[in-house]
All heavy atoms as TSV, in Angstrom:
chain	resi	resn	atom	element	x	y	z
A	1	MET	N	N	11.988	-9.017	9.134
A	1	MET	CA	C	11.015	-8.824	8.070
A	1	MET	C	C	11.567	-9.374	6.762
A	1	MET	O	O	12.757	-9.344	6.515
A	1	MET	CB	C	10.677	-7.361	7.928
A	1	MET	CG	C	10.006	-6.750	9.113
A	1	MET	SD	S	9.122	-5.297	8.595
A	1	MET	CE	C	8.195	-5.008	10.051
A	2	GLU	N	N	10.670	-9.833	5.953
A	2	GLU	CA	C	11.041	-10.451	4.695
A	2	GLU	C	C	11.403	-9.401	3.652
A	2	GLU	O	O	10.639	-8.469	3.416
A	2	GLU	CB	C	9.882	-11.288	4.178
A	2	GLU	CG	C	9.530	-12.436	5.056
A	2	GLU	CD	C	10.417	-13.623	4.805
A	2	GLU	OE1	O	10.914	-13.751	3.678
A	2	GLU	OE2	O	10.604	-14.406	5.735
A	3	LYS	N	N	12.539	-9.566	3.013
A	3	LYS	CA	C	12.944	-8.636	1.964
A	3	LYS	C	C	12.127	-8.834	0.702
A	3	LYS	O	O	11.914	-7.908	-0.057
A	3	LYS	CB	C	14.428	-8.805	1.659
A	3	LYS	CG	C	15.320	-8.261	2.730
A	3	LYS	CD	C	16.761	-8.317	2.309
A	3	LYS	CE	C	17.636	-7.718	3.399
A	3	LYS	NZ	N	19.030	-7.692	3.021
A	4	LYS	N	N	11.634	-10.056	0.473
A	4	LYS	CA	C	10.868	-10.315	-0.738
A	4	LYS	C	C	9.519	-9.627	-0.698
A	4	LYS	O	O	8.983	-9.267	-1.730
A	4	LYS	CB	C	10.701	-11.814	-0.936
A	4	LYS	CG	C	12.009	-12.488	-1.225
A	4	LYS	CD	C	11.852	-13.915	-1.599
A	4	LYS	CE	C	13.235	-14.486	-1.839
A	4	LYS	NZ	N	13.236	-15.596	-2.724
A	5	ARG	N	N	8.956	-9.463	0.477
A	5	ARG	CA	C	7.694	-8.735	0.576
A	5	ARG	C	C	7.895	-7.257	0.292
A	5	ARG	O	O	7.040	-6.614	-0.290
A	5	ARG	CB	C	7.089	-8.898	1.971
A	5	ARG	CG	C	6.251	-10.106	2.118
A	5	ARG	CD	C	5.449	-10.005	3.368
A	5	ARG	NE	N	4.719	-11.243	3.567
A	5	ARG	CZ	C	3.989	-11.491	4.603
A	5	ARG	NH1	N	3.889	-10.617	5.565
A	5	ARG	NH2	N	3.344	-12.619	4.720
A	6	PHE	N	N	9.019	-6.731	0.738
A	6	PHE	CA	C	9.251	-5.307	0.558
A	6	PHE	C	C	9.479	-4.936	-0.895
A	6	PHE	O	O	9.359	-3.780	-1.264
A	6	PHE	CB	C	10.430	-4.836	1.413
A	6	PHE	CG	C	10.067	-4.702	2.852
A	6	PHE	CD1	C	10.603	-5.540	3.805
A	6	PHE	CD2	C	9.157	-3.747	3.259
A	6	PHE	CE1	C	10.263	-5.428	5.127
A	6	PHE	CE2	C	8.798	-3.622	4.577
A	6	PHE	CZ	C	9.349	-4.468	5.518
A	7	LYS	N	N	9.769	-5.908	-1.721
A	7	LYS	CA	C	9.922	-5.613	-3.138
A	7	LYS	C	C	8.562	-5.247	-3.748
A	7	LYS	O	O	8.508	-4.631	-4.795
A	7	LYS	CB	C	10.619	-6.783	-3.799
A	7	LYS	CG	C	10.044	-7.379	-4.982
A	7	LYS	CD	C	10.970	-8.395	-5.599
A	7	LYS	CE	C	10.563	-9.781	-5.210
A	7	LYS	NZ	N	11.206	-10.807	-6.015
A	8	PHE	N	N	7.457	-5.596	-3.085
A	8	PHE	CA	C	6.123	-5.193	-3.510
A	8	PHE	C	C	5.587	-4.031	-2.681
A	8	PHE	O	O	4.866	-3.187	-3.183
A	8	PHE	CB	C	5.145	-6.366	-3.396
A	8	PHE	CG	C	5.446	-7.481	-4.333
A	8	PHE	CD1	C	5.963	-8.672	-3.874
A	8	PHE	CD2	C	5.221	-7.339	-5.687
A	8	PHE	CE1	C	6.246	-9.704	-4.733
A	8	PHE	CE2	C	5.499	-8.359	-6.566
A	8	PHE	CZ	C	6.012	-9.547	-6.084
A	9	VAL	N	N	5.924	-3.997	-1.407
A	9	VAL	CA	C	5.347	-3.009	-0.487
A	9	VAL	C	C	5.848	-1.601	-0.795
A	9	VAL	O	O	5.050	-0.661	-0.874
A	9	VAL	CB	C	5.658	-3.395	0.973
A	9	VAL	CG1	C	5.246	-2.297	1.925
A	9	VAL	CG2	C	4.958	-4.696	1.329
A	10	ILE	N	N	7.130	-1.435	-0.976
A	10	ILE	CA	C	7.701	-0.110	-1.208
A	10	ILE	C	C	7.170	0.529	-2.486
A	10	ILE	O	O	6.750	1.696	-2.468
A	10	ILE	CB	C	9.247	-0.169	-1.195
A	10	ILE	CG1	C	9.752	-0.693	0.145
A	10	ILE	CG2	C	9.854	1.182	-1.525
A	10	ILE	CD1	C	9.392	0.166	1.346
A	11	PRO	N	N	7.127	-0.179	-3.624
A	11	PRO	CA	C	6.553	0.453	-4.821
A	11	PRO	C	C	5.082	0.814	-4.664
A	11	PRO	O	O	4.636	1.841	-5.182
A	11	PRO	CB	C	6.741	-0.594	-5.917
A	11	PRO	CG	C	7.866	-1.420	-5.461
A	11	PRO	CD	C	7.776	-1.452	-3.980
A	12	VAL	N	N	4.316	-0.010	-3.945
A	12	VAL	CA	C	2.906	0.312	-3.710
A	12	VAL	C	C	2.793	1.600	-2.911
A	12	VAL	O	O	1.976	2.481	-3.228
A	12	VAL	CB	C	2.193	-0.853	-2.988
A	12	VAL	CG1	C	0.848	-0.429	-2.438
A	12	VAL	CG2	C	2.040	-2.029	-3.913
A	13	MET	N	N	3.613	1.754	-1.898
A	13	MET	CA	C	3.583	2.972	-1.084
A	13	MET	C	C	3.960	4.196	-1.916
A	13	MET	O	O	3.335	5.253	-1.785
A	13	MET	CB	C	4.526	2.830	0.115
A	13	MET	CG	C	4.055	1.842	1.138
A	13	MET	SD	S	5.222	1.592	2.482
A	13	MET	CE	C	5.183	3.177	3.280
A	14	VAL	N	N	4.959	4.060	-2.767
A	14	VAL	CA	C	5.393	5.189	-3.596
A	14	VAL	C	C	4.309	5.567	-4.595
A	14	VAL	O	O	4.013	6.759	-4.789
A	14	VAL	CB	C	6.723	4.848	-4.314
A	14	VAL	CG1	C	7.070	5.880	-5.357
A	14	VAL	CG2	C	7.846	4.724	-3.297
A	15	ILE	N	N	3.684	4.571	-5.225
A	15	ILE	CA	C	2.631	4.855	-6.195
A	15	ILE	C	C	1.441	5.534	-5.528
A	15	ILE	O	O	0.877	6.498	-6.057
A	15	ILE	CB	C	2.207	3.560	-6.913
A	15	ILE	CG1	C	3.326	3.096	-7.835
A	15	ILE	CG2	C	0.916	3.742	-7.683
A	15	ILE	CD1	C	3.140	1.707	-8.385
A	16	VAL	N	N	1.060	5.070	-4.343
A	16	VAL	CA	C	-0.056	5.688	-3.623
A	16	VAL	C	C	0.294	7.115	-3.213
A	16	VAL	O	O	-0.539	8.021	-3.315
A	16	VAL	CB	C	-0.447	4.836	-2.398
A	16	VAL	CG1	C	-1.381	5.586	-1.469
A	16	VAL	CG2	C	-1.087	3.541	-2.855
A	17	ALA	N	N	1.511	7.334	-2.756
A	17	ALA	CA	C	1.918	8.684	-2.351
A	17	ALA	C	C	1.908	9.639	-3.548
A	17	ALA	O	O	1.401	10.761	-3.445
A	17	ALA	CB	C	3.303	8.644	-1.720
A	18	ILE	N	N	2.439	9.205	-4.681
A	18	ILE	CA	C	2.445	10.061	-5.871
A	18	ILE	C	C	1.027	10.339	-6.339
A	18	ILE	O	O	0.677	11.471	-6.680
A	18	ILE	CB	C	3.293	9.417	-6.991
A	18	ILE	CG1	C	4.765	9.435	-6.603
A	18	ILE	CG2	C	3.083	10.122	-8.322
A	18	ILE	CD1	C	5.650	8.629	-7.520
A	19	GLY	N	N	0.193	9.304	-6.329
A	19	GLY	CA	C	-1.201	9.484	-6.738
A	19	GLY	C	C	-1.969	10.411	-5.818
A	19	GLY	O	O	-2.772	11.248	-6.275
A	20	SER	N	N	-1.738	10.300	-4.520
A	20	SER	CA	C	-2.465	11.169	-3.596
A	20	SER	C	C	-1.992	12.619	-3.698
A	20	SER	O	O	-2.803	13.542	-3.620
A	20	SER	CB	C	-2.335	10.663	-2.163
A	20	SER	OG	O	-1.076	10.945	-1.629
A	21	VAL	N	N	-0.696	12.829	-3.899
A	21	VAL	CA	C	-0.210	14.205	-4.085
A	21	VAL	C	C	-0.802	14.803	-5.354
A	21	VAL	O	O	-1.269	15.950	-5.359
A	21	VAL	CB	C	1.335	14.233	-4.128
A	21	VAL	CG1	C	1.845	15.568	-4.626
A	21	VAL	CG2	C	1.908	13.935	-2.767
A	22	TYR	N	N	-0.820	14.030	-6.424
A	22	TYR	CA	C	-1.380	14.504	-7.691
A	22	TYR	C	C	-2.857	14.866	-7.536
A	22	TYR	O	O	-3.295	15.939	-7.965
A	22	TYR	CB	C	-1.189	13.434	-8.770
A	22	TYR	CG	C	-1.873	13.767	-10.073
A	22	TYR	CD1	C	-1.313	14.691	-10.938
A	22	TYR	CD2	C	-3.085	13.180	-10.418
A	22	TYR	CE1	C	-1.937	15.014	-12.130
A	22	TYR	CE2	C	-3.715	13.498	-11.602
A	22	TYR	CZ	C	-3.136	14.413	-12.457
A	22	TYR	OH	O	-3.763	14.738	-13.622
A	23	MET	N	N	-3.615	13.968	-6.938
A	23	MET	CA	C	-5.055	14.215	-6.804
A	23	MET	C	C	-5.347	15.367	-5.849
A	23	MET	O	O	-6.231	16.187	-6.106
A	23	MET	CB	C	-5.759	12.950	-6.333
A	23	MET	CG	C	-5.796	11.882	-7.394
A	23	MET	SD	S	-6.576	10.369	-6.849
A	23	MET	CE	C	-8.257	10.920	-6.693
A	24	LEU	N	N	-4.619	15.433	-4.744
A	24	LEU	CA	C	-4.865	16.514	-3.793
A	24	LEU	C	C	-4.487	17.871	-4.377
A	24	LEU	O	O	-5.168	18.871	-4.129
A	24	LEU	CB	C	-4.100	16.263	-2.497
A	24	LEU	CG	C	-4.682	15.170	-1.589
A	24	LEU	CD1	C	-3.702	14.830	-0.490
A	24	LEU	CD2	C	-6.009	15.614	-1.013
A	25	ARG	N	N	-3.404	17.941	-5.116
A	25	ARG	CA	C	-2.978	19.222	-5.703
A	25	ARG	C	C	-3.909	19.672	-6.825
A	25	ARG	O	O	-4.182	20.857	-6.963
A	25	ARG	CB	C	-1.553	19.123	-6.250
A	25	ARG	CG	C	-0.510	18.849	-5.214
A	25	ARG	CD	C	-0.307	20.028	-4.309
A	25	ARG	NE	N	0.496	19.624	-3.159
A	25	ARG	CZ	C	1.511	20.303	-2.726
A	25	ARG	NH1	N	1.861	21.420	-3.306
A	25	ARG	NH2	N	2.169	19.882	-1.674
A	26	ASN	N	N	-4.403	18.738	-7.637
A	26	ASN	CA	C	-5.205	19.116	-8.797
A	26	ASN	C	C	-6.692	19.226	-8.505
A	26	ASN	O	O	-7.351	20.126	-9.026
A	26	ASN	CB	C	-4.979	18.128	-9.940
A	26	ASN	CG	C	-3.598	18.268	-10.529
A	26	ASN	OD1	O	-3.017	19.339	-10.504
A	26	ASN	ND2	N	-3.061	17.186	-11.038
A	27	TYR	N	N	-7.231	18.319	-7.734
A	27	TYR	CA	C	-8.681	18.269	-7.546
A	27	TYR	C	C	-9.158	18.848	-6.217
A	27	TYR	O	O	-10.321	19.196	-6.082
A	27	TYR	CB	C	-9.177	16.829	-7.665
A	27	TYR	CG	C	-8.839	16.192	-8.987
A	27	TYR	CD1	C	-8.087	15.034	-9.043
A	27	TYR	CD2	C	-9.255	16.760	-10.185
A	27	TYR	CE1	C	-7.774	14.439	-10.253
A	27	TYR	CE2	C	-8.940	16.192	-11.403
A	27	TYR	CZ	C	-8.209	15.038	-11.429
A	27	TYR	OH	O	-7.891	14.461	-12.619
A	28	TYR	N	N	-8.298	18.895	-5.219
A	28	TYR	CA	C	-8.679	19.375	-3.891
A	28	TYR	C	C	-7.688	20.444	-3.414
A	28	TYR	O	O	-7.104	20.347	-2.345
A	28	TYR	CB	C	-8.726	18.219	-2.891
A	28	TYR	CG	C	-9.687	17.139	-3.309
A	28	TYR	CD1	C	-9.232	15.975	-3.917
A	28	TYR	CD2	C	-11.050	17.297	-3.121
A	28	TYR	CE1	C	-10.111	14.991	-4.318
A	28	TYR	CE2	C	-11.944	16.320	-3.519
A	28	TYR	CZ	C	-11.470	15.168	-4.113
A	28	TYR	OH	O	-12.352	14.192	-4.508
A	29	ALA	N	N	-7.537	21.483	-4.210
A	29	ALA	CA	C	-6.567	22.538	-3.892
A	29	ALA	C	C	-6.971	23.355	-2.673
A	29	ALA	O	O	-6.129	24.003	-2.049
A	29	ALA	CB	C	-6.391	23.464	-5.089
A	30	GLU	N	N	-8.253	23.302	-2.301
A	30	GLU	CA	C	-8.710	24.091	-1.154
A	30	GLU	C	C	-8.304	23.479	0.185
A	30	GLU	O	O	-8.395	24.142	1.224
A	30	GLU	CB	C	-10.236	24.271	-1.195
A	30	GLU	CG	C	-11.037	23.001	-1.033
A	30	GLU	CD	C	-11.282	22.275	-2.336
A	30	GLU	OE1	O	-10.788	22.705	-3.394
A	30	GLU	OE2	O	-11.956	21.243	-2.283
A	31	VAL	N	N	-7.844	22.238	0.187
A	31	VAL	CA	C	-7.370	21.608	1.423
A	31	VAL	C	C	-6.012	22.214	1.768
A	31	VAL	O	O	-5.135	22.317	0.902
A	31	VAL	CB	C	-7.254	20.076	1.229
A	31	VAL	CG1	C	-6.685	19.412	2.467
A	31	VAL	CG2	C	-8.605	19.490	0.872
A	32	PRO	N	N	-5.821	22.616	3.036
A	32	PRO	CA	C	-4.530	23.208	3.421
A	32	PRO	C	C	-3.367	22.227	3.181
A	32	PRO	O	O	-3.529	21.012	3.235
A	32	PRO	CB	C	-4.698	23.477	4.915
A	32	PRO	CG	C	-6.163	23.556	5.125
A	32	PRO	CD	C	-6.778	22.639	4.127
A	33	HIS	N	N	-2.199	22.788	2.931
A	33	HIS	CA	C	-1.036	21.986	2.557
A	33	HIS	C	C	-0.602	21.016	3.653
A	33	HIS	O	O	-0.167	19.898	3.357
A	33	HIS	CB	C	0.134	22.887	2.157
A	33	HIS	CG	C	-0.112	23.620	0.880
A	33	HIS	ND1	N	-0.206	22.970	-0.328
A	33	HIS	CD2	C	-0.299	24.937	0.630
A	33	HIS	CE1	C	-0.441	23.860	-1.280
A	33	HIS	NE2	N	-0.502	25.071	-0.718
A	34	ILE	N	N	-0.700	21.425	4.920
A	34	ILE	CA	C	-0.282	20.522	5.999
A	34	ILE	C	C	-1.209	19.324	6.068
A	34	ILE	O	O	-0.773	18.196	6.320
A	34	ILE	CB	C	-0.191	21.256	7.360
A	34	ILE	CG1	C	0.463	20.370	8.417
A	34	ILE	CG2	C	-1.553	21.713	7.823
A	34	ILE	CD1	C	1.922	20.157	8.197
A	35	GLU	N	N	-2.493	19.533	5.802
A	35	GLU	CA	C	-3.439	18.416	5.801
A	35	GLU	C	C	-3.238	17.535	4.575
A	35	GLU	O	O	-3.429	16.322	4.651
A	35	GLU	CB	C	-4.867	18.926	5.892
A	35	GLU	CG	C	-5.163	19.537	7.257
A	35	GLU	CD	C	-6.564	20.090	7.368
A	35	GLU	OE1	O	-7.387	19.856	6.467
A	35	GLU	OE2	O	-6.829	20.752	8.386
A	36	GLN	N	N	-2.854	18.126	3.460
A	36	GLN	CA	C	-2.530	17.321	2.281
A	36	GLN	C	C	-1.337	16.407	2.585
A	36	GLN	O	O	-1.327	15.239	2.197
A	36	GLN	CB	C	-2.205	18.213	1.089
A	36	GLN	CG	C	-3.384	18.913	0.487
A	36	GLN	CD	C	-3.008	19.762	-0.706
A	36	GLN	OE1	O	-1.832	19.859	-1.081
A	36	GLN	NE2	N	-3.996	20.394	-1.319
A	37	LEU	N	N	-0.357	16.943	3.282
A	37	LEU	CA	C	0.810	16.147	3.651
A	37	LEU	C	C	0.422	15.012	4.590
A	37	LEU	O	O	0.862	13.871	4.420
A	37	LEU	CB	C	1.869	17.039	4.305
A	37	LEU	CG	C	3.136	16.333	4.783
A	37	LEU	CD1	C	3.902	15.788	3.593
A	37	LEU	CD2	C	3.983	17.288	5.593
A	38	LEU	N	N	-0.409	15.286	5.565
A	38	LEU	CA	C	-0.845	14.255	6.501
A	38	LEU	C	C	-1.674	13.174	5.796
A	38	LEU	O	O	-1.526	11.987	6.087
A	38	LEU	CB	C	-1.647	14.877	7.642
A	38	LEU	CG	C	-0.855	15.746	8.621
A	38	LEU	CD1	C	-1.789	16.413	9.609
A	38	LEU	CD2	C	0.186	14.915	9.338
A	39	ILE	N	N	-2.547	13.586	4.887
A	39	ILE	CA	C	-3.341	12.621	4.123
A	39	ILE	C	C	-2.429	11.734	3.286
A	39	ILE	O	O	-2.616	10.516	3.213
A	39	ILE	CB	C	-4.377	13.347	3.241
A	39	ILE	CG1	C	-5.456	13.986	4.114
A	39	ILE	CG2	C	-4.996	12.399	2.227
A	39	ILE	CD1	C	-6.372	14.925	3.364
A	40	THR	N	N	-1.423	12.326	2.661
A	40	THR	CA	C	-0.491	11.561	1.834
A	40	THR	C	C	0.306	10.566	2.665
A	40	THR	O	O	0.463	9.399	2.276
A	40	THR	CB	C	0.459	12.513	1.088
A	40	THR	OG1	O	-0.320	13.385	0.271
A	40	THR	CG2	C	1.454	11.768	0.247
A	41	ILE	N	N	0.793	10.986	3.816
A	41	ILE	CA	C	1.565	10.093	4.685
A	41	ILE	C	C	0.696	8.939	5.180
A	41	ILE	O	O	1.108	7.776	5.144
A	41	ILE	CB	C	2.170	10.878	5.866
A	41	ILE	CG1	C	3.269	11.808	5.354
A	41	ILE	CG2	C	2.714	9.940	6.931
A	41	ILE	CD1	C	3.788	12.784	6.387
A	42	CYS	N	N	-0.517	9.248	5.623
A	42	CYS	CA	C	-1.415	8.196	6.113
A	42	CYS	C	C	-1.807	7.236	5.000
A	42	CYS	O	O	-1.900	6.024	5.226
A	42	CYS	CB	C	-2.651	8.808	6.753
A	42	CYS	SG	S	-2.306	9.643	8.309
A	43	ALA	N	N	-2.042	7.747	3.813
A	43	ALA	CA	C	-2.402	6.878	2.686
A	43	ALA	C	C	-1.245	5.958	2.325
A	43	ALA	O	O	-1.448	4.766	2.067
A	43	ALA	CB	C	-2.806	7.722	1.488
A	44	ALA	N	N	-0.038	6.485	2.302
A	44	ALA	CA	C	1.123	5.665	1.952
A	44	ALA	C	C	1.383	4.594	3.014
A	44	ALA	O	O	1.622	3.423	2.681
A	44	ALA	CB	C	2.358	6.543	1.771
A	45	LEU	N	N	1.321	4.970	4.278
A	45	LEU	CA	C	1.547	3.994	5.344
A	45	LEU	C	C	0.439	2.948	5.381
A	45	LEU	O	O	0.708	1.752	5.556
A	45	LEU	CB	C	1.659	4.698	6.698
A	45	LEU	CG	C	2.923	5.522	6.908
A	45	LEU	CD1	C	2.867	6.237	8.248
A	45	LEU	CD2	C	4.151	4.647	6.828
A	46	GLY	N	N	-0.800	3.382	5.210
A	46	GLY	CA	C	-1.919	2.442	5.213
A	46	GLY	C	C	-1.835	1.453	4.064
A	46	GLY	O	O	-2.076	0.254	4.243
A	47	SER	N	N	-1.494	1.937	2.889
A	47	SER	CA	C	-1.369	1.033	1.748
A	47	SER	C	C	-0.177	0.095	1.928
A	47	SER	O	O	-0.222	-1.060	1.496
A	47	SER	CB	C	-1.233	1.819	0.453
A	47	SER	OG	O	-0.009	2.529	0.433
A	48	GLY	N	N	0.869	0.561	2.564
A	48	GLY	CA	C	2.017	-0.305	2.829
A	48	GLY	C	C	1.680	-1.427	3.787
A	48	GLY	O	O	2.078	-2.579	3.578
A	49	VAL	N	N	0.925	-1.121	4.825
A	49	VAL	CA	C	0.508	-2.152	5.784
A	49	VAL	C	C	-0.404	-3.169	5.107
A	49	VAL	O	O	-0.247	-4.374	5.278
A	49	VAL	CB	C	-0.179	-1.505	7.006
A	49	VAL	CG1	C	-0.864	-2.545	7.869
A	49	VAL	CG2	C	0.827	-0.716	7.824
A	50	LEU	N	N	-1.363	-2.680	4.327
A	50	LEU	CA	C	-2.259	-3.588	3.614
A	50	LEU	C	C	-1.500	-4.466	2.624
A	50	LEU	O	O	-1.741	-5.670	2.526
A	50	LEU	CB	C	-3.343	-2.804	2.889
A	50	LEU	CG	C	-4.448	-2.245	3.762
A	50	LEU	CD1	C	-5.378	-1.366	2.923
A	50	LEU	CD2	C	-5.227	-3.349	4.424
A	51	ALA	N	N	-0.586	-3.875	1.892
A	51	ALA	CA	C	0.186	-4.646	0.915
A	51	ALA	C	C	1.071	-5.671	1.611
A	51	ALA	O	O	1.252	-6.785	1.102
A	51	ALA	CB	C	1.036	-3.711	0.061
A	52	TYR	N	N	1.599	-5.335	2.767
A	52	TYR	CA	C	2.459	-6.268	3.495
A	52	TYR	C	C	1.688	-7.524	3.886
A	52	TYR	O	O	2.196	-8.634	3.785
A	52	TYR	CB	C	3.032	-5.593	4.744
A	52	TYR	CG	C	3.922	-6.500	5.551
A	52	TYR	CD1	C	5.233	-6.723	5.152
A	52	TYR	CD2	C	3.462	-7.136	6.692
A	52	TYR	CE1	C	6.058	-7.560	5.876
A	52	TYR	CE2	C	4.281	-7.980	7.420
A	52	TYR	CZ	C	5.569	-8.186	7.019
A	52	TYR	OH	O	6.395	-9.018	7.726
A	53	PHE	N	N	0.452	-7.350	4.333
A	53	PHE	CA	C	-0.316	-8.502	4.774
A	53	PHE	C	C	-1.056	-9.202	3.634
A	53	PHE	O	O	-1.379	-10.383	3.744
A	53	PHE	CB	C	-1.304	-8.091	5.861
A	53	PHE	CG	C	-0.624	-7.785	7.161
A	53	PHE	CD1	C	-0.590	-6.499	7.645
A	53	PHE	CD2	C	0.007	-8.782	7.881
A	53	PHE	CE1	C	0.036	-6.209	8.845
A	53	PHE	CE2	C	0.645	-8.505	9.072
A	53	PHE	CZ	C	0.662	-7.216	9.558
A	54	LEU	N	N	-1.352	-8.514	2.544
A	54	LEU	CA	C	-2.115	-9.134	1.470
A	54	LEU	C	C	-1.249	-9.837	0.425
A	54	LEU	O	O	-1.700	-10.811	-0.177
A	54	LEU	CB	C	-2.995	-8.088	0.778
A	54	LEU	CG	C	-4.153	-7.578	1.620
A	54	LEU	CD1	C	-4.926	-6.520	0.846
A	54	LEU	CD2	C	-5.080	-8.702	2.014
A	55	PHE	N	N	-0.047	-9.353	0.186
A	55	PHE	CA	C	0.821	-10.037	-0.767
A	55	PHE	C	C	1.381	-11.287	-0.099
A	55	PHE	O	O	1.840	-11.239	1.034
A	55	PHE	CB	C	1.968	-9.143	-1.238
A	55	PHE	CG	C	1.563	-8.178	-2.302
A	55	PHE	CD1	C	1.649	-6.817	-2.082
A	55	PHE	CD2	C	1.107	-8.623	-3.522
A	55	PHE	CE1	C	1.277	-5.911	-3.060
A	55	PHE	CE2	C	0.739	-7.735	-4.510
A	55	PHE	CZ	C	0.822	-6.378	-4.282
A	56	PRO	N	N	1.356	-12.406	-0.798
A	56	PRO	CA	C	1.804	-13.663	-0.172
A	56	PRO	C	C	3.305	-13.679	0.072
A	56	PRO	O	O	4.071	-13.069	-0.657
A	56	PRO	CB	C	1.415	-14.723	-1.195
A	56	PRO	CG	C	1.346	-14.008	-2.490
A	56	PRO	CD	C	0.925	-12.600	-2.169
A	57	GLN	N	N	3.660	-14.386	1.098
A	57	GLN	CA	C	5.057	-14.561	1.454
A	57	GLN	C	C	5.537	-15.881	0.864
A	57	GLN	O	O	4.742	-16.782	0.609
A	57	GLN	CB	C	5.184	-14.594	2.972
A	57	GLN	CG	C	6.586	-14.695	3.484
A	57	GLN	CD	C	6.607	-14.668	5.001
A	57	GLN	OE1	O	5.583	-14.496	5.630
A	57	GLN	NE2	N	7.764	-14.852	5.577
A	58	GLN	N	N	6.810	-16.002	0.637
A	58	GLN	CA	C	7.366	-17.235	0.097
A	58	GLN	C	C	7.046	-18.381	1.059
A	58	GLN	O	O	7.361	-18.323	2.233
A	58	GLN	CB	C	8.882	-17.101	-0.067
A	58	GLN	CG	C	9.532	-18.260	-0.749
A	58	GLN	CD	C	9.227	-18.283	-2.230
A	58	GLN	OE1	O	8.715	-17.313	-2.768
A	58	GLN	NE2	N	9.523	-19.372	-2.869
A	59	GLY	N	N	6.376	-19.402	0.563
A	59	GLY	CA	C	6.043	-20.544	1.394
A	59	GLY	C	C	4.664	-20.471	2.014
A	59	GLY	O	O	4.262	-21.382	2.713
A	60	ASP	N	N	3.911	-19.398	1.788
A	60	ASP	CA	C	2.572	-19.279	2.351
A	60	ASP	C	C	1.534	-20.056	1.561
A	60	ASP	O	O	0.445	-20.292	2.046
A	60	ASP	CB	C	2.127	-17.807	2.398
A	60	ASP	CG	C	2.679	-17.087	3.606
A	60	ASP	OD1	O	3.293	-17.744	4.452
A	60	ASP	OD2	O	2.487	-15.858	3.687
A	61	ASN	N	N	1.842	-20.450	0.345
A	61	ASN	CA	C	0.873	-21.149	-0.499
A	61	ASN	C	C	0.857	-22.627	-0.131
A	61	ASN	O	O	1.543	-23.439	-0.726
A	61	ASN	CB	C	1.222	-20.966	-1.973
A	61	ASN	CG	C	1.163	-19.514	-2.378
A	61	ASN	OD1	O	0.419	-18.745	-1.803
A	61	ASN	ND2	N	1.961	-19.145	-3.363
A	62	LYS	N	N	0.044	-22.959	0.848
A	62	LYS	CA	C	-0.070	-24.343	1.283
A	62	LYS	C	C	-1.205	-25.001	0.531
A	62	LYS	O	O	-2.294	-24.443	0.415
A	62	LYS	CB	C	-0.318	-24.395	2.781
A	62	LYS	CG	C	0.822	-23.808	3.567
A	62	LYS	CD	C	0.519	-23.784	5.029
A	62	LYS	CE	C	1.674	-23.117	5.776
A	62	LYS	NZ	N	1.353	-22.822	7.128
A	63	ILE	N	N	-0.974	-26.178	0.047
A	63	ILE	CA	C	-1.986	-26.905	-0.714
A	63	ILE	C	C	-2.816	-27.732	0.259
A	63	ILE	O	O	-2.274	-28.486	1.074
A	63	ILE	CB	C	-1.338	-27.797	-1.777
A	63	ILE	CG1	C	-0.548	-26.948	-2.761
A	63	ILE	CG2	C	-2.373	-28.653	-2.481
A	63	ILE	CD1	C	0.263	-27.738	-3.744
A	64	ASP	N	N	-4.118	-27.600	0.161
A	64	ASP	CA	C	-5.017	-28.351	1.002
A	64	ASP	C	C	-5.435	-29.619	0.267
A	64	ASP	O	O	-6.102	-29.565	-0.762
A	64	ASP	CB	C	-6.245	-27.499	1.344
A	64	ASP	CG	C	-7.132	-28.182	2.365
A	64	ASP	OD1	O	-6.682	-29.170	2.983
A	64	ASP	OD2	O	-8.275	-27.711	2.557
A	65	ASP	N	N	-5.021	-30.772	0.772
A	65	ASP	CA	C	-5.341	-32.040	0.115
A	65	ASP	C	C	-6.762	-32.499	0.392
A	65	ASP	O	O	-7.225	-33.451	-0.197
A	65	ASP	CB	C	-4.349	-33.128	0.565
A	65	ASP	CG	C	-2.959	-32.857	0.031
A	65	ASP	OD1	O	-2.841	-32.182	-0.994
A	65	ASP	OD2	O	-1.994	-33.311	0.666
A	66	ARG	N	N	-7.451	-31.852	1.302
A	66	ARG	CA	C	-8.808	-32.275	1.649
A	66	ARG	C	C	-9.863	-31.518	0.855
A	66	ARG	O	O	-10.969	-31.354	1.312
A	66	ARG	CB	C	-9.066	-32.028	3.137
A	66	ARG	CG	C	-8.114	-32.756	4.062
A	66	ARG	CD	C	-8.366	-32.383	5.486
A	66	ARG	NE	N	-8.120	-30.946	5.661
A	66	ARG	CZ	C	-8.807	-30.165	6.473
A	66	ARG	NH1	N	-9.754	-30.630	7.204
A	66	ARG	NH2	N	-8.516	-28.885	6.555
A	67	GLY	N	N	-9.556	-31.096	-0.329
A	67	GLY	CA	C	-10.482	-30.324	-1.152
A	67	GLY	C	C	-11.784	-31.044	-1.414
A	67	GLY	O	O	-11.964	-32.204	-1.060
A	68	PRO	N	N	-12.736	-30.362	-2.009
A	68	PRO	CA	C	-14.046	-30.984	-2.264
A	68	PRO	C	C	-13.921	-32.144	-3.253
A	68	PRO	O	O	-13.190	-32.077	-4.226
A	68	PRO	CB	C	-14.867	-29.845	-2.858
A	68	PRO	CG	C	-13.872	-28.877	-3.369
A	68	PRO	CD	C	-12.647	-29.013	-2.510
A	69	TYR	N	N	-14.659	-33.188	-2.979
A	69	TYR	CA	C	-14.624	-34.381	-3.826
A	69	TYR	C	C	-15.892	-34.495	-4.609
A	69	TYR	O	O	-16.941	-34.413	-4.327
A	69	TYR	CB	C	-14.396	-35.630	-2.991
A	69	TYR	CG	C	-13.023	-35.653	-2.383
A	69	TYR	CD1	C	-12.876	-35.511	-1.016
A	69	TYR	CD2	C	-11.901	-35.755	-3.162
A	69	TYR	CE1	C	-11.623	-35.527	-0.430
A	69	TYR	CE2	C	-10.636	-35.762	-2.591
A	69	TYR	CZ	C	-10.520	-35.647	-1.221
A	69	TYR	OH	O	-9.285	-35.648	-0.643
């Protein structure tokens, strides 16, 4: 796995996890704690997978010379 991608993926996962804990604790306190933990883990992992595939990798920017004329 590329280390340069993880420089974006890990912070995205941490920010999503902190945001989900904050929102679940403040706005959805009636949700049981174990489910809050599961929601936070799934949100962090899901955002990490999305960030891994959506952030470009070094060398992925290929120029297409056949552009519209």
